[in-house]
Backbone as CSV, one residue per row, in Angstrom:
resi,resn,N_x,N_y,N_z,CA_x,CA_y,CA_z,C_x,C_y,C_z
1,MET,-52.893,28.502,47.874,-51.754,28.172,48.691,-51.875,26.499,48.579
2,THR,-52.960,26.252,49.027,-52.622,24.797,49.689,-53.554,23.687,48.473
3,THR,-54.116,24.504,47.648,-54.506,23.753,46.255,-53.353,23.162,45.504
4,THR,-52.215,24.533,45.464,-51.287,24.484,44.618,-50.357,23.311,45.628
5,MET,-49.787,23.180,46.287,-49.017,22.492,47.100,-49.687,21.186,47.404
6,THR,-50.936,20.758,47.022,-51.401,19.515,46.676,-51.316,19.208,45.635
7,GLN,-51.538,19.941,44.630,-51.263,19.791,43.261,-49.455,19.169,43.088
8,THR,-48.745,19.822,43.665,-47.032,19.716,43.244,-47.238,18.536,44.290
9,ARG,-47.427,18.380,45.507,-47.073,16.627,46.017,-48.104,15.416,45.087
10,LEU,-49.154,15.733,44.825,-49.740,14.828,43.765,-48.570,14.547,42.415
11,SER,-48.251,15.479,42.087,-47.201,15.583,40.716,-46.318,14.705,41.135
12,LEU,-45.739,15.104,42.381,-44.139,14.189,43.041,-44.611,12.491,42.536
13,THR,-45.956,12.581,43.499,-46.337,11.172,43.823,-46.550,10.589,42.121
14,ALA,-46.799,10.851,40.928,-46.842,10.148,39.808,-45.740,10.382,38.979
15,VAL,-44.856,11.114,39.332,-43.353,10.906,38.953,-42.338,9.350,39.647
16,LEU,-42.261,9.682,41.047,-42.240,8.686,41.981,-42.590,6.994,41.276
17,ALA,-44.039,7.431,41.433,-44.873,6.362,40.752,-44.370,5.426,39.371
18,GLY,-43.926,6.349,38.545,-43.719,6.433,37.487,-42.197,5.650,36.851
19,LEU,-41.089,6.342,38.252,-39.727,5.674,38.409,-39.857,4.170,38.679
20,LEU,-40.671,4.002,40.058,-40.941,2.826,40.494,-41.236,1.626,39.138
21,ALA,-42.146,2.199,38.412,-42.831,0.887,37.386,-41.444,0.932,36.550
22,LEU,-40.646,1.819,35.955,-39.840,1.920,35.002,-38.518,0.943,35.679
23,GLY,-38.388,0.922,37.205,-37.420,0.129,38.117,-38.033,-1.170,37.562
24,GLY,-39.447,-1.189,38.290,-39.732,-2.841,37.956,-39.487,-3.635,36.652
25,CYS,-39.666,-2.867,35.620,-39.450,-3.391,34.126,-37.835,-3.662,34.028
26,ALA,-36.960,-2.784,34.687,-35.371,-2.685,34.433,-35.321,-4.164,34.789
27,THR,-35.882,-4.904,35.981,-35.780,-6.451,36.406,-36.606,-7.138,36.008
28,GLY,-37.394,-7.037,34.795,-38.024,-7.992,34.038,-37.392,-8.805,33.521
29,PRO,-38.057,-9.803,32.733,-37.379,-10.664,31.852,-37.202,-10.541,30.488
30,ASP,-37.398,-9.120,29.815,-36.312,-8.779,28.911,-35.216,-8.104,29.302
31,VAL,-34.980,-7.731,30.247,-33.350,-6.984,30.393,-32.365,-8.710,30.390
32,LEU,-31.261,-7.609,29.749,-29.644,-8.304,29.307,-29.366,-8.469,30.973
33,ARG,-28.917,-9.453,31.204,-28.161,-9.558,32.223,-27.075,-10.380,31.981
34,ILE,-25.567,-9.793,32.283,-24.323,-10.289,31.899,-23.450,-10.789,33.369
35,ASN,-23.022,-11.828,33.382,-22.364,-12.366,34.513,-21.303,-12.124,34.554
36,THR,-19.991,-11.001,34.796,-18.582,-10.928,34.917,-17.885,-11.215,36.180
37,ARG,-18.156,-12.455,36.606,-17.511,-12.687,37.861,-16.302,-13.336,37.056
38,TYR,-16.371,-13.710,35.966,-15.271,-14.518,35.529,-15.007,-13.909,34.115
39,THR,-12.907,-13.568,34.201,-12.497,-13.084,33.023,-11.116,-14.429,32.639
40,SER,-11.164,-14.525,31.578,-10.844,-15.421,30.703,-9.096,-14.945,30.611
41,GLU,-8.027,-15.770,30.881,-6.521,-15.887,30.575,-6.127,-15.561,28.927
42,ASN,-6.906,-16.382,28.003,-6.833,-16.276,26.550,-6.889,-15.075,25.925
43,GLN,-6.383,-13.868,26.240,-6.567,-12.987,25.583,-5.482,-11.947,25.865
44,ASP,-5.353,-10.486,25.072,-4.448,-9.543,25.059,-4.836,-8.567,24.606
45,SER,-4.086,-7.554,24.081,-5.209,-6.122,23.898,-5.011,-6.503,22.347
46,ARG,-6.013,-5.409,22.064,-6.541,-5.331,20.807,-5.492,-4.674,19.738
47,ALA,-4.674,-3.505,20.394,-3.733,-2.931,20.061,-2.113,-3.446,19.720
48,GLN,-2.508,-3.875,18.497,-1.204,-4.916,18.111,0.133,-4.562,17.923
49,PHE,-0.187,-3.351,17.089,0.687,-2.417,16.475,0.899,-0.977,16.916
50,LEU,1.935,0.129,16.763,2.199,1.166,16.575,2.775,1.627,15.813
51,VAL,2.047,2.619,15.070,2.054,3.457,13.845,2.408,4.716,14.378
52,LEU,3.904,5.598,13.330,4.337,6.353,13.509,3.867,7.255,12.113
53,HIS,3.314,8.455,12.137,3.153,9.495,11.107,3.076,10.696,10.883
54,TYR,3.439,11.625,9.789,3.572,13.186,9.839,2.435,13.661,9.126
55,THR,2.268,15.007,9.689,0.644,15.008,9.332,1.272,16.108,7.674
56,VAL,1.981,16.439,7.114,2.177,17.682,6.228,1.368,18.747,6.357
57,LEU,1.268,19.255,7.371,0.983,20.174,7.438,0.612,21.087,9.049
58,ASP,0.606,22.525,9.557,0.978,23.079,10.494,-0.493,22.024,11.488
59,HIS,0.141,22.913,12.756,-0.678,22.154,13.845,-2.533,22.755,13.783
60,GLU,-2.749,23.817,13.202,-3.945,24.240,12.846,-4.943,23.445,12.037
61,LYS,-4.016,23.333,10.772,-4.269,22.746,9.966,-4.457,21.090,10.007
62,SER,-3.532,20.423,10.901,-3.898,19.381,11.158,-4.727,18.657,12.047
63,LEU,-5.031,19.705,12.891,-6.291,19.170,14.186,-7.791,19.287,13.364
64,LYS,-7.185,20.394,12.239,-9.034,20.553,11.596,-8.967,19.380,10.900
65,VAL,-8.503,18.781,10.060,-8.294,16.982,9.082,-8.623,16.505,9.842
66,LEU,-7.832,16.212,11.048,-7.678,14.812,12.347,-9.122,14.797,12.957
67,THR,-10.074,15.785,12.933,-11.107,15.813,13.765,-12.178,16.190,13.298
68,THR,-12.369,17.033,11.541,-13.414,16.973,10.793,-13.730,16.150,10.101
69,GLY,-14.070,16.705,8.889,-15.391,15.499,7.839,-14.241,15.104,7.112
70,GLY,-12.859,14.852,7.250,-11.588,15.010,6.204,-11.360,13.342,5.870
71,ARG,-12.212,12.325,6.689,-12.084,11.208,6.862,-10.860,10.120,7.075
72,VAL,-10.295,11.200,7.446,-8.574,10.287,8.290,-8.765,10.987,10.041
73,SER,-8.296,10.147,11.005,-8.117,10.400,12.040,-6.694,9.675,12.505
74,SER,-6.184,9.929,13.581,-5.479,9.417,14.675,-5.846,9.276,15.992
75,HIS,-5.430,8.485,16.884,-5.419,8.602,18.098,-5.123,9.774,19.112
76,TYR,-3.819,10.029,18.806,-2.694,10.763,19.564,-2.240,12.100,18.057
77,LEU,-2.197,13.471,18.618,-1.514,14.144,17.660,-0.600,15.033,18.625
78,VAL,0.514,14.966,18.080,1.995,15.208,19.035,2.268,16.819,18.016
79,ARG,1.981,17.737,18.917,2.063,19.366,18.079,3.979,19.392,18.574
80,ASP,4.301,20.419,17.714,5.332,21.170,17.449,5.722,21.953,18.295
81,GLN,4.936,23.356,18.119,5.870,24.595,18.857,4.048,24.816,19.345
82,PRO,3.948,25.114,20.725,4.764,24.349,21.654,4.572,23.080,21.972
83,VAL,5.260,22.144,22.455,4.774,20.444,22.236,3.832,20.211,22.899
84,GLU,2.610,19.532,22.534,1.639,19.024,22.804,1.467,17.375,22.636
85,THR,0.279,16.830,23.732,-0.135,15.861,22.822,-1.885,15.772,23.006
86,TYR,-2.256,15.812,21.945,-3.838,15.414,21.904,-4.403,14.365,21.663
87,LEU,-5.453,13.645,22.587,-5.763,12.583,22.204,-7.315,12.703,21.518
88,LEU,-7.157,12.445,20.216,-8.389,12.789,19.080,-9.514,11.281,19.141
89,VAL,-8.832,10.092,19.628,-9.827,8.983,19.461,-9.468,8.135,20.605
90,ASP,-10.399,7.586,21.186,-10.401,6.857,22.218,-9.363,5.587,21.718
91,GLU,-8.040,5.008,22.699,-7.595,3.781,22.296,-8.524,2.580,22.156
92,ASN,-9.592,2.835,22.440,-10.218,1.107,22.303,-11.016,1.465,21.116
93,ARG,-11.182,2.695,20.726,-12.114,2.719,19.272,-10.806,2.868,18.026
94,ARG,-11.353,2.679,16.834,-10.556,2.562,15.726,-10.207,3.541,15.036
95,ALA,-9.173,4.218,14.839,-9.115,5.519,13.965,-8.620,5.402,13.070
96,TRP,-8.554,6.061,12.147,-8.670,5.783,10.435,-7.358,6.821,9.784
97,HIS,-6.029,5.754,10.387,-4.605,6.619,10.047,-3.729,5.441,8.973
98,ALA,-3.865,4.210,8.752,-3.230,3.389,8.107,-3.641,3.191,6.959
99,GLY,-4.705,3.151,6.725,-5.255,3.061,5.310,-4.769,1.690,4.766
100,PRO,-4.907,1.658,3.108,-4.565,-0.063,3.309,-2.987,0.081,3.226
101,SER,-2.761,-1.523,3.877,-1.406,-1.364,5.045,-1.351,-3.026,5.019
102,PHE,0.030,-3.066,5.111,0.457,-4.366,5.397,1.880,-4.520,6.336
103,TRP,2.224,-5.713,6.909,3.351,-6.036,7.606,3.142,-6.998,7.880
104,ALA,4.412,-7.467,8.226,4.685,-8.470,8.637,3.477,-10.091,8.650
105,GLY,2.794,-9.748,7.403,1.581,-11.224,7.475,0.302,-10.783,7.907
106,HIS,-0.394,-9.269,8.519,-0.840,-8.721,9.138,-1.448,-7.446,8.083
107,SER,-2.775,-6.973,7.547,-3.133,-6.197,6.337,-4.315,-5.536,7.228
108,ASN,-4.689,-4.517,6.780,-5.451,-3.509,6.893,-5.256,-3.008,8.578
109,LEU,-4.317,-2.556,8.509,-3.639,-1.965,10.129,-4.652,-1.432,11.545
110,ASN,-5.731,-0.670,10.660,-6.571,0.185,11.283,-7.257,-0.295,12.467
111,ALA,-7.361,-1.809,12.332,-8.293,-2.495,13.805,-7.956,-2.966,14.603
112,ALA,-6.166,-2.831,14.654,-5.220,-3.372,15.160,-4.068,-2.416,15.599
113,SER,-4.643,-1.335,15.688,-3.317,-0.419,15.866,-4.008,1.051,16.308
114,ILE,-2.516,1.551,17.188,-3.046,2.959,17.468,-2.125,3.408,16.499
115,GLY,-2.399,5.132,16.475,-1.267,5.827,15.070,-1.802,7.106,16.146
116,ILE,-0.338,7.924,15.905,0.715,8.813,16.431,0.636,9.441,15.147
117,GLU,0.019,10.841,14.931,0.522,11.859,13.853,1.556,12.905,14.749
118,ILE,2.209,13.270,13.645,3.311,14.151,14.644,3.230,15.361,13.621
119,VAL,2.890,16.631,13.856,3.106,17.906,13.361,4.375,18.139,12.159
120,ASN,4.702,17.898,11.604,5.576,17.985,10.635,5.610,18.412,9.082
121,ALA,6.298,19.578,8.654,5.497,19.702,7.221,6.024,18.485,6.170
122,GLY,6.933,17.444,6.468,7.325,16.591,5.953,8.348,17.505,4.430
123,TYR,8.320,17.177,3.170,9.112,17.103,2.054,8.571,18.358,0.977
124,VAL,9.605,19.196,0.586,9.521,19.648,-0.342,10.436,18.937,-1.790
125,ASP,10.209,19.558,-3.018,10.930,19.269,-4.147,11.518,20.032,-4.882
126,THR,12.859,19.954,-4.320,13.350,21.359,-5.249,14.668,20.802,-6.303
127,PRO,15.813,21.949,-6.869,15.914,21.371,-8.036,17.104,20.585,-7.767
128,ASN,17.630,20.444,-6.615,18.590,19.846,-5.515,18.293,18.611,-5.592
129,GLY,16.661,18.291,-5.526,16.277,16.874,-4.767,15.312,17.483,-3.774
130,ARG,14.482,16.378,-3.230,13.726,16.460,-2.296,14.353,16.637,-0.807
131,VAL,13.817,17.509,-0.074,14.300,18.047,1.156,13.389,17.906,2.211
132,TYR,13.336,16.828,3.301,12.702,16.820,4.211,12.552,17.885,5.462
133,ALA,11.659,18.309,6.103,11.584,19.152,7.210,12.119,18.335,8.320
134,PRO,13.023,19.248,9.495,13.561,18.532,10.394,12.314,18.566,11.618
135,PHE,12.526,17.660,12.823,11.840,17.255,13.885,12.448,18.355,14.783
136,PRO,11.933,19.199,16.093,12.156,19.662,17.209,12.689,18.601,17.864
137,GLN,13.975,18.498,18.538,14.057,17.627,19.613,13.000,17.018,21.216
138,ALA,12.766,18.264,21.481,11.448,18.265,22.024,10.271,17.666,21.730
139,GLN,9.954,17.789,20.665,8.663,17.091,20.184,8.939,15.635,19.493
140,ILE,10.841,15.018,19.537,10.784,14.150,19.438,10.668,13.046,20.803
141,ASP,11.272,14.083,21.656,10.928,13.592,23.048,9.617,12.885,23.843
142,GLU,8.424,13.813,23.317,7.315,13.983,23.109,6.784,12.564,22.774
143,VAL,7.532,11.936,21.515,7.142,11.253,20.889,7.063,10.016,21.684
144,ILE,8.591,10.065,22.425,8.557,8.678,22.524,8.779,8.692,23.977
145,LYS,8.146,10.008,24.732,7.722,9.659,26.323,6.008,8.557,25.945
146,LEU,5.183,9.485,24.691,3.926,8.984,24.939,4.204,7.384,24.160
147,SER,4.939,7.052,23.104,5.255,5.692,22.974,5.355,4.485,23.809
148,ARG,6.481,4.968,24.662,6.306,4.106,25.550,5.449,3.964,26.528
149,ASP,4.741,5.057,26.561,3.378,4.626,27.302,2.638,3.754,26.854
150,ILE,2.200,3.533,25.801,1.715,2.927,25.396,1.630,1.790,25.084
151,VAL,3.278,1.673,24.797,3.915,0.316,24.306,3.618,-0.724,25.682
152,ALA,3.750,0.106,26.989,3.969,-0.900,27.974,2.668,-0.929,28.314
153,ARG,1.592,-0.044,28.602,0.461,-0.429,28.327,-0.638,-1.755,27.636
154,HIS,-0.053,-1.514,26.495,-0.510,-2.619,25.393,0.571,-3.740,25.205
155,GLN,1.409,-3.572,25.567,2.652,-4.655,25.594,2.810,-5.035,24.014
156,ILE,2.538,-3.933,23.372,3.487,-4.065,21.895,4.800,-4.566,21.601
157,LYS,5.272,-5.270,21.064,6.125,-5.849,20.377,7.076,-4.551,19.434
158,PRO,8.382,-4.970,20.216,9.246,-3.948,18.965,9.011,-3.869,17.295
159,GLU,8.946,-5.279,17.082,9.222,-5.222,15.591,7.910,-4.613,14.808
160,ARG,6.320,-4.051,16.138,5.284,-3.842,15.470,5.237,-2.674,15.653
161,ILE,6.315,-1.623,16.528,6.333,-0.382,16.020,7.065,-0.301,15.133
162,VAL,6.493,0.807,14.125,6.514,0.779,12.827,5.779,2.266,12.121
163,GLY,7.020,2.740,11.349,6.378,4.057,10.012,5.553,4.080,9.499
164,HIS,4.096,5.012,8.832,3.239,4.581,7.795,4.230,4.314,6.891
165,ALA,5.180,4.481,6.486,6.025,3.979,5.202,6.436,2.674,5.064
166,ASP,6.524,2.100,6.202,6.791,0.480,6.534,5.640,-0.051,5.692
167,ILE,4.614,0.611,6.391,3.445,-0.359,5.958,2.536,-0.064,4.480
168,ALA,3.496,1.096,4.268,2.462,1.309,2.772,4.097,1.792,1.790
169,PRO,4.758,1.234,1.677,5.911,1.810,0.706,5.622,2.265,-0.285
170,GLY,6.271,3.089,-0.730,5.465,3.963,-2.119,4.665,4.874,-2.041
171,ARG,3.395,4.128,-1.329,2.546,5.498,-1.132,2.227,6.308,-0.320
172,LYS,3.255,6.301,0.372,3.528,7.019,1.833,4.838,6.945,2.332
173,GLN,5.667,7.999,2.926,7.122,8.243,2.951,6.855,8.993,4.826
174,ASP,6.144,8.720,5.399,5.721,9.089,6.532,6.395,8.364,7.388
175,PRO,7.187,8.161,8.629,7.152,10.047,9.098,8.825,10.636,8.582
176,GLY,9.365,9.738,7.258,10.523,10.356,7.231,11.685,9.958,7.236
177,PRO,12.777,10.454,6.742,14.195,9.653,6.697,14.904,11.005,8.267
178,ASN,14.405,12.141,8.533,14.704,12.613,9.824,13.952,12.398,10.777
179,PHE,13.499,11.593,10.716,12.601,10.787,11.885,13.952,9.967,12.745
180,PRO,14.287,10.503,13.600,15.102,9.597,14.836,15.177,8.241,15.283
181,TRP,15.455,6.978,14.373,14.384,6.029,14.520,15.428,5.504,15.257
182,ARG,16.818,6.031,15.667,17.773,5.809,16.334,17.393,5.682,18.226
183,GLN,16.958,6.738,18.530,16.981,7.489,19.311,15.731,6.317,20.067
184,LEU,14.967,5.988,19.608,13.733,4.833,19.861,14.183,3.770,20.180
185,HIS,15.032,3.487,19.904,15.866,1.938,19.952,16.761,2.520,21.360
186,GLU,17.373,3.485,21.442,17.904,4.389,22.515,16.961,4.160,23.887
187,ALA,15.802,4.441,23.497,14.689,4.518,24.266,14.134,2.908,24.595
188,GLY,14.873,2.015,24.133,14.310,1.116,24.325,13.065,0.215,23.901
189,LEU,12.572,1.440,23.083,11.328,0.572,22.090,11.571,-0.437,20.649
190,ILE,12.399,-0.247,19.850,12.762,-0.855,19.189,14.178,-1.480,18.871
191,ALA,14.496,-2.492,18.750,15.670,-3.370,18.324,16.173,-2.828,16.685
192,TRP,17.529,-2.792,17.038,18.553,-2.382,16.161,19.561,-3.373,15.526
193,PRO,20.246,-3.118,14.125,21.064,-4.208,13.858,22.481,-3.836,14.730
194,GLU,22.815,-5.225,15.174,24.158,-5.305,15.929,25.411,-4.630,15.432
195,ALA,25.748,-2.934,15.592,27.426,-2.675,14.692,28.195,-3.663,14.103
196,THR,28.568,-4.435,15.092,30.141,-5.206,14.883,29.616,-6.099,13.629
197,GLN,28.682,-6.738,13.942,27.831,-7.292,12.898,27.585,-6.786,11.332
198,VAL,27.386,-5.974,11.813,27.061,-4.937,9.997,28.651,-4.444,9.778
199,ALA,29.422,-4.278,11.077,30.704,-4.209,10.058,31.255,-4.726,9.203
200,VAL,31.054,-6.163,9.954,31.737,-7.221,9.051,31.204,-7.593,7.892
201,ARG,30.093,-7.826,7.892,29.157,-8.162,6.946,29.358,-6.932,5.544
202,ARG,29.731,-5.817,5.632,29.777,-4.895,5.273,30.975,-4.821,4.815
203,ALA,32.025,-5.254,5.051,33.323,-5.114,4.596,33.517,-6.539,3.210
204,ILE,32.656,-7.810,3.570,32.061,-8.764,2.888,31.913,-8.023,1.759
205,TYR,30.625,-7.551,1.887,30.019,-6.787,0.973,30.578,-5.832,0.048
206,GLU,31.780,-5.246,0.562,32.480,-3.671,-0.098,33.466,-5.288,-1.120
207,THR,33.651,-6.227,-0.923,34.665,-6.905,-1.325,34.537,-7.890,-2.412
208,GLY,33.275,-8.348,-2.288,32.979,-9.673,-2.891,31.468,-8.863,-3.480
209,PRO,30.773,-10.004,-4.593,29.337,-9.003,-4.895,28.484,-8.982,-4.003
210,LEU,27.374,-8.317,-4.579,26.529,-7.990,-3.659,25.025,-8.963,-3.789
211,PRO,24.143,-9.388,-2.941,23.024,-10.444,-3.003,22.334,-9.811,-4.289
212,ASP,21.536,-11.109,-4.935,20.746,-11.047,-5.840,19.469,-10.572,-5.082
213,ILE,18.458,-9.686,-6.518,17.922,-9.179,-6.193,16.304,-10.164,-5.217
214,ALA,16.396,-11.373,-5.823,15.673,-12.552,-5.232,16.226,-12.515,-3.462
215,TRP,17.351,-12.131,-3.324,17.675,-12.703,-1.819,17.055,-11.135,-1.237
216,VAL,17.413,-10.008,-1.773,16.966,-9.250,-1.138,15.397,-8.890,-0.353
217,GLN,14.567,-9.416,-1.723,13.244,-9.358,-1.499,12.890,-10.195,-0.363
218,ALA,13.631,-11.746,-0.554,13.334,-12.368,0.887,13.678,-12.213,1.985
219,ARG,14.585,-10.838,2.000,14.961,-10.745,3.177,14.335,-9.662,3.175
220,LEU,13.894,-8.625,3.168,12.642,-7.325,3.165,11.507,-8.224,3.815
221,SER,10.802,-9.160,3.329,9.803,-9.714,3.438,9.926,-10.418,4.771
222,GLN,10.598,-11.068,5.098,11.539,-11.359,6.391,11.390,-10.029,7.360
223,VAL,11.396,-9.038,7.254,11.681,-7.904,7.970,10.175,-7.708,8.716
224,GLY,9.389,-7.634,7.174,7.697,-7.497,7.387,7.354,-6.548,6.020
225,TYR,7.688,-5.848,5.494,7.460,-5.291,4.036,6.826,-6.473,2.643
226,ASN,5.840,-5.665,2.449,5.081,-6.443,1.338,5.706,-5.925,0.109
227,VAL,6.716,-6.527,-0.408,7.832,-6.597,-1.521,7.456,-7.769,-2.645
228,PRO,7.341,-7.733,-3.802,7.497,-8.485,-4.875,8.583,-9.784,-4.508
229,ARG,8.572,-10.942,-4.850,9.306,-11.754,-4.517,9.551,-12.866,-6.409
230,HIS,9.459,-12.070,-7.074,9.993,-12.356,-8.364,11.115,-12.231,-8.937
231,GLY,12.273,-11.589,-7.945,13.392,-11.708,-7.877,14.150,-10.347,-9.215
232,GLU,13.273,-9.500,-9.527,13.096,-8.625,-10.982,13.156,-7.080,-9.739
233,LEU,14.421,-6.037,-10.010,14.483,-4.956,-9.295,13.375,-4.040,-10.055
234,ASP,12.110,-4.489,-9.785,10.922,-3.160,-10.220,10.951,-1.937,-9.023
235,THR,9.802,-1.188,-9.747,9.505,0.062,-8.517,9.439,-0.012,-7.567
236,LEU,8.845,-0.912,-7.358,7.907,-1.506,-5.914,8.953,-1.754,-5.104
237,THR,9.973,-3.059,-5.500,11.096,-2.861,-4.693,12.259,-2.094,-4.785
238,GLN,12.538,-1.394,-5.200,13.225,0.240,-5.113,12.466,0.555,-3.804
239,GLU,11.491,1.042,-3.807,10.389,1.902,-2.887,10.852,1.322,-1.712
240,VAL,10.690,0.043,-1.452,10.472,-0.686,-0.169,12.190,-0.687,0.150
241,ILE,13.195,-0.794,-0.762,14.750,-0.841,-0.159,14.978,1.097,0.459
242,THR,14.282,2.010,-0.398,14.106,3.007,0.306,13.964,3.418,1.303
243,THR,12.731,2.749,1.638,11.902,2.715,2.958,12.816,2.229,4.184
244,PHE,13.056,1.064,3.672,14.481,0.528,5.083,15.806,1.141,5.060
245,GLN,16.061,1.735,4.119,17.030,2.805,4.338,16.772,3.794,4.981
246,MET,15.469,4.247,5.102,14.908,5.623,5.548,15.101,5.487,6.961
247,LYS,14.871,4.328,8.191,15.167,3.502,8.899,16.106,3.441,9.406
248,TYR,16.916,2.751,8.763,18.342,2.381,8.951,19.574,3.087,8.878
249,ARG,19.609,3.864,7.352,20.671,4.069,6.927,19.733,5.362,6.125
250,PRO,19.762,6.551,7.106,18.899,7.746,6.335,19.473,8.488,5.372
251,THR,21.089,8.696,5.624,22.181,9.187,4.833,21.989,9.091,3.670
252,ASP,21.386,7.969,2.785,20.965,7.590,1.620,19.799,6.951,1.651
253,ILE,19.127,7.200,0.626,17.775,6.715,0.637,17.341,7.019,-1.135
254,SER,18.457,5.972,-1.789,18.203,6.578,-2.747,17.673,4.944,-3.467
255,GLY,17.294,3.983,-2.617,16.382,2.344,-3.285,17.512,2.002,-3.958
256,LYS,18.943,2.191,-3.590,19.687,1.390,-4.881,20.482,0.305,-3.292
257,LEU,20.886,-0.979,-3.801,21.401,-1.833,-3.254,22.933,-1.356,-2.982
258,ASP,23.642,-1.046,-1.728,24.995,-0.824,-1.939,25.152,-1.626,-0.653
259,ALA,26.633,-1.556,-0.266,27.422,-2.702,0.971,26.916,-2.664,2.065
260,GLU,26.538,-1.176,2.317,25.856,-1.237,3.793,24.662,-1.643,3.866
261,THR,23.637,-0.972,2.963,22.312,-1.831,2.512,21.976,-2.766,3.313
262,ALA,22.780,-3.652,2.215,23.370,-5.102,2.230,23.603,-5.810,3.597
263,ALA,24.482,-5.096,3.991,24.928,-5.310,5.287,23.731,-5.367,6.705
264,LEU,23.311,-4.569,7.050,21.909,-4.258,7.549,20.808,-4.791,7.096
265,LEU,20.855,-5.597,5.919,19.275,-6.363,5.686,19.982,-7.533,6.491
266,ASP,21.302,-8.315,5.872,21.540,-9.247,6.197,21.409,-9.085,8.036
267,VAL,22.257,-8.163,8.503,22.064,-8.864,10.139,20.735,-8.333,10.212
268,ALA,20.030,-7.607,9.980,18.749,-7.679,10.749,17.430,-8.758,10.571
269,THR,17.794,-9.851,9.621,17.696,-11.274,9.115,18.135,-12.258,9.399
270,THR,18.742,-11.712,10.128,20.118,-13.256,10.964,19.552,-13.123,12.636
271,GLN,19.171,-14.514,13.175,19.104,-14.361,14.421,20.130,-13.951,15.689
272,GLY,19.847,-13.288,16.212,20.808,-12.133,17.018,20.891,-11.232,16.832
273,GLY,20.654,-11.014,15.660,21.212,-9.827,14.463,20.744,-7.851,15.007
274,MET,19.789,-8.815,15.835,18.474,-7.243,16.381,18.759,-7.287,17.649
275,VAL,19.387,-6.198,18.036,19.299,-5.595,19.699,18.856,-5.180,19.921
276,MET,18.285,-4.933,21.934,17.799,-3.912,21.894,18.650,-3.557,22.970
277,SER,18.429,-2.261,23.193,19.304,-1.185,23.851,19.431,-1.615,25.471
278,LYS,20.554,-1.549,26.356,20.771,-2.004,27.788,20.795,-0.952,28.326
279,ASN,20.890,0.655,27.894,20.632,1.260,28.879,19.231,1.943,28.931
280,ALA,18.448,1.482,28.422,16.983,2.121,28.075,16.174,1.953,29.579
281,PRO,15.740,3.297,29.640,14.748,3.642,31.587,13.896,2.909,31.107
282,THR,13.326,2.605,32.588,11.986,2.168,32.163,10.819,2.900,32.872
283,THR,10.100,2.838,32.467,8.709,3.289,32.741,7.324,2.671,33.014
284,PRO,6.886,3.029,34.172,5.735,2.674,35.001,4.675,2.836,33.994
285,VAL,3.790,1.481,34.140,2.897,1.375,33.434,1.514,2.153,33.779
286,ARG,0.999,3.175,32.742,-0.018,3.913,33.368,-1.412,3.800,33.136
287,PRO,-1.931,3.444,34.095,-3.591,2.609,33.398,-4.596,3.766,32.489
288,TYR,-4.696,3.076,31.055,-5.596,4.122,30.512,-7.027,4.371,30.709
289,THR,-7.433,5.403,30.731,-8.509,6.114,31.347,-9.389,6.413,29.797
290,SER,-10.206,5.899,29.248,-11.154,6.140,28.536,-11.887,7.662,28.876
291,ARG,-11.474,7.915,27.914,-12.948,9.453,27.761,-13.941,9.391,27.482
292,TRP,-14.485,8.257,27.061,-15.780,7.770,26.655,-16.679,7.844,27.540
């Protein structure tokens, strides 16, 4: 018994000596020491954009694709039934959700954005045309609550809250025409074309000639879209018009320029034409806690 106790004491002594030796090394000249006493005022959040998607899959399949080897991910996933929000990628890390993308002079937005995937079936093509799946109101309420929380913490500008279709028109359609962007405006997240100005311009365009394609392309570019500037109504220009319509006039997303679309585009690119909601509730800023 005495021999065993002696051996135990010797073993503990050796362990303590080893720890002390390591501790001595930790204070040696090869250890990087960083002084964190000062903080620069010249900085902002890495997250400059908020991008909204739909998954085109049910919840289980969405979760599997976004968390395994599918080479795609998002920071958040919002389930439909029951409504629940999942954090899949830490906000301080880059998620792979935007792909080739462009908005208002910025490209490859993965590195500067937070992505929210919304569980939704997307669309099906039928003999009567393309039919998009609806979003449950409870799920939209959750997306708005999550978006307001993210925007408040990162100070993301209203014009940088976009859909996947906005940053990749034609290639992507999500979150689709059934996504209620108007509700995000009413929640104080995004600006909206002022209704009176839209009505005035619509009346003008209904009685007079519509703008030419060069004007349309210039105004769409001013909004933020990556659109050609050659003055011809090509396929990509039509796809961008459709994307604009999906957000601001989802009842008709034909991609054709009409009086209402021209009026909306005119007001959206005129100083003072885009307004924020005056009735939006305030949201306290929640400190983000990394899970890593």
